[in-house]
N, C-alpha and C positions, 0 to 999 in steps of 0.2 A: 503494500499499500504506499501510496506517494502522498506527502504532505500537499498542503495549497496554500496560498498566500494570496492575501488581499493588498493591495497596494493602492494608495490615496495621496492624490495631489489636490491641495486645498487653498483657498485664500481666505481668510477670516476676516470679516468686515467688524465684526461686533465681539470683541473677545469677551466682555461680561455676559454676555448671551451664552457664547460657545463654551464658556466654563460650565454650563449646566450641562450640556452634551459632554464633555470630558469627564465629570464627574458620575453620569450614568452610564457611558458606555463600556467601560470596563467589565461590569458585572454582566452585560450581554455577552463579551467576549469571552468570559471565563466560563459561562454557563455552556458554551458551545465547544468547549475544550479548546479553547484559542489563546494566544499571548501575542502581547506587542514585541514587536522585534526592533521598530522605530517608532519615535513619537514625537516629531519635531526634530531639532537638533541641527548641528552644523551638517552642510552638504555642499559639493561642488560639481559642477557639470563637468564630467571628463570629455564627452564627444558629443557631438551633435548640437543642434539648436535651442533643446527644451531647457527652458529656465523655470522650474517648479518653484512655487513659493513656500509651500510647508508639506513635508511629506510623511506618511506614516506607512508602516508595514506591519501585518500580521499574519501569524502563522496558525493554521488549523491542521488538525490531524489528518483530514482528508477533504476533497471537494464539496461532497455532500454536507459534510459539518460546517464548511464555510458558506455554503447557501443557505442552511438552516438558521445560522447566526444571522445572515442579512434579512431572511424573511422572517424570523421569528418576532415574537410579541415583545421582548425585552429590547431589542434593537429598534423595533418601529417606534417605541416609546422614547429612546434616546434620541432617534432621529427626529421627533416631533420637537425637542429641545433645541435642535440645532436650526430650526427654519428661521431665515432672515439673519443667520449669524455668519454666512459665507458668501462672497462674491460668486464662487464656484466650488464645487466638491465633487472631484472624478475619482471614482472607485472602481477598480478592475480586479476580477478574482482571475487566479491562474493556477494552474496544476503544477507540482514542483516534478522535479526528476527522481526516478526511483533510486535509491542508496546502491552503491555498488557491493557486491556480496562479498 
């Protein structure tokens, strides 16, 4: 079984409101067996012209659990707290590679 990753690029326009999302989202992630690998922090574009604003990356045990997180009641409630707090919030789910035996 391979892990799955959610990668997010966002631009926060209302940090005070976004803090409500930041307080609610971790419980939804943990309930689905996920964990944060990146949540903000320093970054640098090494190739290409992509200039992200703020990045987050989460790991889940598999693709289905990551989808269940996104579609689940806990994350829907967290997402509601984010409404109007970001200029954009782009989220991608991608399957990881199988570990070498």
